[in-house]
C-alpha positions as CSV (number, residue, x, y, z in Angstrom):
1,M,36.3,-2.2,6.1
2,P,37.7,-2.1,9.7
3,R,34.6,-3.3,11.5
4,A,31.4,-5.3,10.8
5,L,28.1,-3.6,10.3
6,A,25.6,-3.7,13.2
7,S,24.1,-7.1,13.6
8,R,20.6,-5.5,14.0
9,L,20.6,-5.0,10.2
10,N,20.1,-8.8,9.9
11,N,16.6,-8.3,11.2
12,L,15.7,-5.6,8.6
13,G,13.8,-6.6,5.5
14,T,13.2,-4.4,2.4
15,E,10.7,-3.7,-0.3
16,T,11.8,-6.2,-2.9
17,A,9.6,-4.7,-5.6
18,Y,12.5,-2.3,-6.2
19,A,14.7,-5.2,-7.1
20,V,12.2,-6.2,-9.7
21,S,12.4,-2.7,-11.1
22,L,16.1,-3.1,-11.6
23,E,15.6,-6.4,-13.4
24,A,13.0,-4.8,-15.7
25,A,15.4,-1.9,-16.4
26,A,18.2,-4.2,-17.2
27,A,16.0,-6.2,-19.6
28,R,15.0,-2.9,-21.3
29,A,18.6,-1.7,-21.6
30,S,19.4,-5.0,-23.4
31,G,16.9,-4.1,-26.1
32,Q,13.9,-6.1,-24.9
33,T,10.4,-4.6,-24.9
34,V,9.3,-4.5,-21.3
35,Y,5.8,-3.9,-19.9
36,D,6.0,-2.5,-16.4
37,F,3.3,-3.9,-14.1
38,H,5.5,-4.4,-11.1
39,I,5.5,-1.1,-9.2
40,G,2.7,1.0,-7.6
41,D,3.8,4.3,-9.1
42,L,1.5,6.5,-11.1
43,N,1.9,8.0,-14.6
44,F,-0.5,10.9,-13.8
45,S,0.8,14.4,-13.3
46,T,0.4,15.9,-9.8
47,P,-2.6,18.2,-9.9
48,S,-1.6,21.6,-11.3
49,L,-2.9,23.5,-8.2
50,I,-0.5,21.6,-6.0
51,V,2.4,22.2,-8.4
52,D,1.6,25.9,-8.7
53,A,1.3,26.3,-4.9
54,T,4.6,24.7,-4.5
55,K,6.3,27.0,-7.0
56,K,4.7,29.9,-5.3
57,A,6.1,28.7,-1.9
58,L,9.6,28.4,-3.5
59,D,9.4,31.8,-5.0
60,E,8.4,33.2,-1.6
61,G,11.5,31.6,0.0
62,K,9.7,29.0,2.1
63,T,12.7,26.7,2.2
64,G,13.8,26.8,5.8
65,Y,13.0,24.7,8.9
66,V,9.5,24.5,10.2
67,P,8.0,22.8,13.3
68,A,8.5,19.1,13.4
69,A,4.7,18.6,13.6
70,G,4.3,20.5,10.4
71,I,3.1,24.0,9.4
72,Q,-0.1,25.0,11.2
73,P,-2.3,25.7,8.1
74,L,-1.6,22.2,6.7
75,R,-2.3,20.5,10.1
76,E,-5.5,22.4,10.4
77,A,-6.5,21.5,6.8
78,I,-5.7,17.8,7.3
79,A,-7.6,17.6,10.5
80,D,-10.7,19.1,8.9
81,F,-10.4,17.1,5.6
82,V,-9.7,13.8,7.3
83,G,-12.3,14.3,10.0
84,K,-15.1,15.2,7.6
85,R,-14.5,12.3,5.3
86,R,-14.4,9.8,8.2
87,G,-17.2,11.2,10.3
88,V,-15.2,12.2,13.3
89,V,-13.6,15.4,14.6
90,Y,-9.9,16.0,14.7
91,T,-7.8,19.0,15.7
92,K,-4.4,20.1,14.5
93,D,-2.9,18.7,17.7
94,E,-3.9,15.2,16.5
95,V,-2.0,15.6,13.3
96,A,1.8,15.2,12.6
97,V,2.9,15.9,9.1
98,Q,5.4,13.3,7.8
99,P,7.8,12.8,4.9
100,G,5.6,10.1,3.4
101,G,3.7,7.1,4.7
102,K,6.5,4.8,5.7
103,P,7.8,7.0,8.6
104,I,4.4,6.5,10.2
105,I,4.8,2.8,10.4
106,N,8.3,3.3,11.9
107,K,7.0,5.8,14.5
108,F,4.0,3.8,15.4
109,L,6.1,0.9,16.4
110,L,8.7,3.0,18.2
111,T,6.0,4.7,20.2
112,L,3.8,1.8,21.1
113,M,5.7,-1.5,20.9
114,E,8.0,-2.8,23.5
115,D,10.5,-5.6,22.8
116,G,8.7,-8.9,22.7
117,D,5.2,-7.4,22.1
118,E,3.2,-9.3,19.5
119,V,2.0,-7.4,16.4
120,L,-0.8,-8.5,14.1
121,Y,-0.4,-7.6,10.4
122,P,-1.8,-8.8,7.1
123,S,0.1,-11.3,4.9
124,P,0.1,-10.8,2.0
125,G,0.4,-7.1,2.8
126,Y,2.7,-4.1,2.6
127,P,6.2,-5.7,3.3
128,I,7.5,-2.8,5.5
129,Y,5.1,-3.9,8.3
130,E,6.9,-7.2,8.7
131,S,10.3,-5.7,8.1
132,L,10.1,-3.1,10.9
133,I,8.3,-5.3,13.4
134,G,11.2,-7.7,13.3
135,F,13.8,-4.9,13.2
136,Y,12.4,-3.4,16.5
137,N,12.3,-6.8,18.2
138,G,8.6,-7.3,18.0
139,V,7.0,-10.7,17.5
140,K,5.5,-11.0,14.1
141,K,1.9,-12.4,14.0
142,P,0.7,-12.4,10.4
143,Y,-2.9,-13.0,9.5
144,S,-4.3,-14.0,6.2
145,Y,-7.2,-13.5,3.7
146,R,-9.6,-16.0,2.3
147,L,-11.0,-15.9,-1.2
148,T,-14.7,-15.5,-1.5
149,P,-16.9,-15.0,-4.6
150,N,-16.8,-11.3,-4.0
151,G,-13.0,-11.0,-3.5
152,F,-10.6,-11.4,-0.7
153,A,-11.9,-11.2,2.9
154,L,-10.3,-11.3,6.3
155,D,-10.4,-14.4,8.4
156,V,-11.5,-12.7,11.6
157,A,-11.8,-15.9,13.5
158,E,-8.1,-16.6,12.6
159,I,-7.1,-13.2,13.8
160,E,-8.7,-13.7,17.2
161,R,-7.0,-17.1,17.6
162,L,-3.7,-15.4,17.1
163,I,-4.3,-12.9,20.0
164,T,-2.5,-13.6,23.3
165,P,-1.9,-11.5,26.4
166,K,1.3,-10.3,24.7
167,T,-0.5,-9.0,21.6
168,K,-0.4,-5.2,21.7
169,L,-0.8,-3.8,18.1
170,L,-2.8,-4.5,15.0
171,F,-2.1,-3.3,11.5
172,Y,-5.3,-2.9,9.5
173,N,-5.1,-2.0,5.8
174,N,-8.6,-1.6,4.3
175,Y,-8.4,-0.9,0.6
176,Q,-5.5,-3.3,0.6
177,N,-2.3,-3.8,-1.2
178,P,-1.9,-6.3,-2.9
179,T,-5.4,-7.8,-2.9
180,G,-7.5,-4.7,-3.6
181,S,-9.9,-6.0,-0.9
182,V,-12.5,-3.9,0.8
183,S,-13.9,-4.7,4.2
184,S,-17.6,-5.0,4.5
185,D,-19.3,-3.0,7.3
186,E,-19.6,-6.2,9.3
187,E,-16.0,-7.2,8.8
188,M,-14.8,-3.7,9.9
189,K,-17.1,-3.9,12.9
190,K,-15.6,-7.3,14.0
191,I,-12.1,-5.9,13.7
192,A,-13.0,-3.0,15.9
193,E,-14.6,-5.3,18.4
194,L,-11.5,-7.4,18.6
195,A,-9.3,-4.3,19.1
196,I,-11.5,-3.1,21.9
197,K,-11.9,-6.5,23.5
198,H,-8.2,-7.1,23.6
199,D,-7.1,-3.5,24.1
200,L,-5.1,-3.2,21.0
201,W,-3.5,-0.1,19.4
202,V,-4.5,0.0,15.7
203,L,-2.6,1.4,12.7
204,S,-5.2,2.1,10.0
205,D,-3.2,2.2,6.8
206,E,-5.5,4.4,4.6
207,A,-3.1,5.0,1.7
208,Y,-5.8,4.0,-0.9
209,F,-8.8,5.6,1.0
210,D,-9.6,7.8,-2.0
211,L,-9.2,5.0,-4.6
212,V,-12.4,3.0,-4.1
213,Y,-14.3,2.4,-7.3
214,G,-17.8,3.7,-7.6
215,Q,-17.5,6.2,-4.8
216,Q,-15.6,9.3,-3.8
217,H,-13.8,7.7,-0.9
218,G,-13.9,4.8,1.5
219,K,-14.8,4.3,5.2
220,S,-12.5,4.3,8.2
221,I,-12.5,2.2,11.3
222,V,-12.0,5.4,13.4
223,A,-15.7,6.2,12.9
224,L,-16.8,3.2,14.9
225,P,-17.4,3.6,18.7
226,G,-14.3,3.2,20.8
227,M,-11.8,3.3,17.9
228,K,-10.7,6.9,17.5
229,E,-8.9,6.9,20.8
230,R,-6.9,3.7,20.0
231,T,-6.2,4.3,16.2
232,V,-3.5,6.1,14.3
233,I,-4.4,6.8,10.6
234,L,-1.6,6.5,8.1
235,L,-2.3,9.1,5.5
236,T,-0.2,9.6,2.4
237,C,-0.4,12.0,-0.5
238,S,1.3,9.6,-2.8
239,K,-1.6,7.7,-4.3
240,S,-4.6,10.0,-4.1
241,W,-2.8,13.0,-5.6
242,A,-0.1,11.3,-7.7
243,M,2.7,12.6,-5.4
244,T,4.8,9.4,-4.9
245,G,8.1,11.3,-5.2
246,W,7.1,14.3,-3.1
247,R,7.2,12.3,0.1
248,L,4.4,13.8,2.1
249,G,1.9,12.2,4.5
250,A,0.5,12.6,8.0
251,A,-0.2,10.6,11.1
252,I,-3.6,11.4,12.7
253,G,-4.4,10.0,16.1
254,P,-4.6,10.6,19.9
255,K,-2.7,13.7,21.1
256,E,-0.3,11.8,23.3
257,V,0.7,9.5,20.5
258,I,1.1,12.3,18.0
259,A,3.2,14.2,20.5
260,A,5.6,11.2,20.6
261,F,5.7,11.1,16.8
262,V,6.7,14.8,16.8
263,K,9.5,14.0,19.4
264,L,10.8,11.2,17.2
265,A,10.6,13.5,14.1
266,T,12.7,16.1,16.0
267,N,15.4,13.4,16.5
268,D,15.2,12.0,13.0
269,E,14.2,14.1,10.0
270,A,13.7,17.4,11.9
271,C,10.8,18.4,9.7
272,T,9.0,17.7,6.5
273,T,10.1,19.9,3.6
274,Q,8.4,23.3,4.0
275,F,7.6,24.2,0.4
276,V,6.1,20.7,-0.1
277,Q,3.7,21.3,2.8
278,W,2.6,24.7,1.4
279,G,2.1,23.0,-1.9
280,A,-0.2,20.4,-0.5
281,L,-2.8,22.8,0.9
282,P,-5.0,22.8,-2.2
283,A,-5.3,19.0,-1.9
284,F,-6.7,19.2,1.7
285,N,-8.8,22.3,0.9
286,G,-10.7,20.1,-1.5
287,D,-9.6,22.0,-4.6
288,C,-8.2,19.0,-6.5
289,E,-11.3,16.8,-6.4
290,G,-11.9,17.0,-10.2
291,E,-8.4,15.7,-11.0
292,V,-8.6,13.0,-8.3
293,S,-12.0,11.8,-9.8
294,A,-10.4,11.8,-13.2
295,F,-7.5,9.6,-11.9
296,R,-10.0,7.2,-10.3
297,N,-12.1,7.0,-13.5
298,E,-9.0,6.2,-15.6
299,L,-7.8,3.6,-13.1
300,Q,-11.2,2.0,-13.3
301,R,-11.0,1.9,-17.1
302,R,-7.6,0.1,-16.8
303,R,-8.9,-2.2,-14.2
304,D,-11.9,-3.3,-16.2
305,L,-9.7,-3.9,-19.3
306,I,-7.1,-5.9,-17.4
307,V,-9.7,-8.1,-15.6
308,E,-11.3,-8.9,-19.0
309,K,-7.9,-9.7,-20.6
310,V,-6.9,-12.0,-17.7
311,K,-10.0,-14.2,-18.3
312,N,-8.7,-15.1,-21.7
313,I,-5.3,-16.3,-20.7
314,P,-4.9,-20.0,-20.0
315,G,-4.0,-20.7,-16.4
316,F,-4.8,-17.2,-15.1
317,Q,-7.7,-16.4,-12.7
318,A,-8.7,-13.2,-10.9
319,I,-11.6,-11.5,-9.2
320,T,-12.3,-7.9,-9.9
321,P,-10.8,-5.7,-7.1
322,Q,-13.0,-2.9,-5.7
323,S,-10.1,-0.6,-4.7
324,T,-6.5,0.3,-5.2
325,F,-4.8,-0.2,-8.6
326,Y,-3.6,-3.7,-8.2
327,L,-4.9,-7.1,-9.5
328,L,-3.8,-10.2,-7.7
329,V,-4.0,-13.1,-10.2
330,E,-4.0,-16.8,-9.3
331,V,-1.5,-18.6,-11.6
332,S,-1.0,-22.1,-10.2
333,K,-2.1,-23.7,-13.4
334,A,0.1,-21.4,-15.5
335,I,3.1,-22.2,-13.3
336,S,2.5,-25.9,-13.8
337,M,2.0,-25.4,-17.6
338,V,5.5,-23.9,-18.0
339,G,7.2,-26.2,-15.5
340,A,8.3,-23.4,-13.1
341,S,9.1,-24.5,-9.6
342,S,7.9,-21.3,-7.8
343,T,6.2,-18.0,-8.4
344,E,9.6,-16.3,-8.4
345,E,10.8,-18.6,-11.2
346,F,7.5,-17.9,-13.0
347,R,8.0,-14.2,-12.6
348,K,11.4,-14.4,-14.2
349,Y,10.0,-16.6,-16.9
350,L,7.3,-14.0,-17.7
351,L,9.9,-11.2,-18.0
352,E,12.2,-13.3,-20.2
353,K,9.6,-14.8,-22.5
354,T,7.0,-12.0,-22.7
355,G,8.6,-8.8,-21.3
356,V,5.8,-8.6,-18.8
357,S,7.2,-7.5,-15.4
358,V,5.2,-8.2,-12.3
359,C,5.6,-8.8,-8.6
360,T,4.6,-12.1,-6.9
361,R,2.8,-12.8,-3.6
362,D,6.2,-13.4,-2.1
363,H,7.0,-9.7,-2.4
364,F,4.3,-9.0,0.2
365,G,5.4,-10.7,3.4
366,S,6.2,-14.2,4.4
367,R,3.9,-17.0,3.3
368,M,1.4,-18.5,5.7
369,A,1.8,-22.1,6.6
370,N,-1.5,-23.1,5.0
371,E,-1.0,-21.2,1.7
372,N,-1.4,-23.4,-1.4
373,Q,-2.4,-21.0,-4.2
374,Q,0.1,-19.1,-6.2
375,Y,-0.4,-15.4,-7.1
376,I,1.3,-12.6,-9.1
377,R,0.3,-9.0,-8.8
378,F,-0.3,-6.6,-11.7
379,A,-0.1,-2.9,-10.9
380,Y,-1.9,-0.9,-13.5
381,S,-1.2,2.5,-12.2
382,S,1.6,3.4,-14.5
383,V,0.5,1.7,-17.8
384,T,-1.8,3.2,-20.4
385,V,-4.7,1.3,-22.0
386,P,-2.7,0.8,-25.2
387,V,0.2,-0.7,-23.2
388,I,-2.3,-3.1,-21.4
389,E,-3.7,-4.1,-24.8
390,K,-0.2,-4.9,-26.1
391,A,1.1,-6.7,-23.0
392,F,-1.9,-8.9,-22.7
393,N,-1.9,-9.8,-26.3
394,V,1.6,-11.0,-25.9
395,L,0.7,-12.9,-22.8
396,K,-2.3,-14.5,-24.5
397,Q,-0.3,-15.5,-27.6
398,H,2.4,-17.0,-25.4
399,F,0.1,-19.0,-23.1
400,D,-2.1,-20.1,-26.0
401,S,1.0,-21.6,-27.6
402,V,2.1,-23.2,-24.3
403,S,-1.4,-24.7,-23.8
404,S,-1.6,-25.9,-27.4
405,S,1.8,-27.6,-27.1
406,K,0.7,-29.3,-23.9
407,A,-2.5,-30.6,-25.5
408,K,-0.5,-32.3,-28.2
409,L,1.6,-34.3,-25.7
């Protein structure tokens, strides 16, 4: 290689869950039985109406370039669908179709953050927030969650203490990965008040907006007074309609911000795949609600089973999440029981001894200085009920044995 790679790459992180996937695949290739709880993919088929509409678009030759903002029928459908579900009004000029959710994080930072601006984001949280803030020379200001009897909640007072005159942006992920947390109305109101008081731009990551248990969809911060004009919604088709590999999403926000996103798209991907956009129309016309409801019901069945199973494993503790398809499990005692020195060592131990593959808290952003508890994350989106039964029977047998051995010492 004649020259070194650009030094800026040293500031770029990654999504390390994919490395866990490679380890799990290698274990399986060696003949081990592996239970995949590490990745947030889905084992549901994309709704048939979306598949059929995509096939139709391909048959009609809709394979060429389209406007960088997206095809007009889809932008109009998204504006109507998103607006009605969030109690606000959007137009197509406030929508930019994107090839997935991640590009929205990228464009949000490129559009609104200057070098040296401070950006608030959740930790644990989606790791690409932290990665791209650092890559674009922002100042990373992570905020944390506190555990309550009802689940994880934001420490709003801590968030306000982190704000300085240099703080410009706030990432807010209600229905959160990896905690599964849901903001109360009061918590969301306080976040909105902070954003308005300190004149912050907000990225509302709503990837799991339709995966709230016991209801059709969630609530959005854009519905609160003063928030629509300062908020960009990250919308992705990946989770709600089981379209992770299709790479389709949309940014919804103020016109001037969306116009900048479109300019960036023109310089980057040019446009989002045309036939995929036509295929998604049934989702935003509301024609797939039956299948989405079935997805949610099946995920709730898996959640209830896995939560019940966790209760019976020595050294494991968890609170039932109210959204997403993740369960964050506290394992400090289990780590001590097996003599592991870290959650990463414990994760590798689980894979080797039980075949259960998970991510740890450390896959979701840098640890906070005051963090003492140790967590692993189970994703139950791509495992069936029988697989959950088998995996947790193996875990219980193993940790019952470990616990029994310790008791004899």
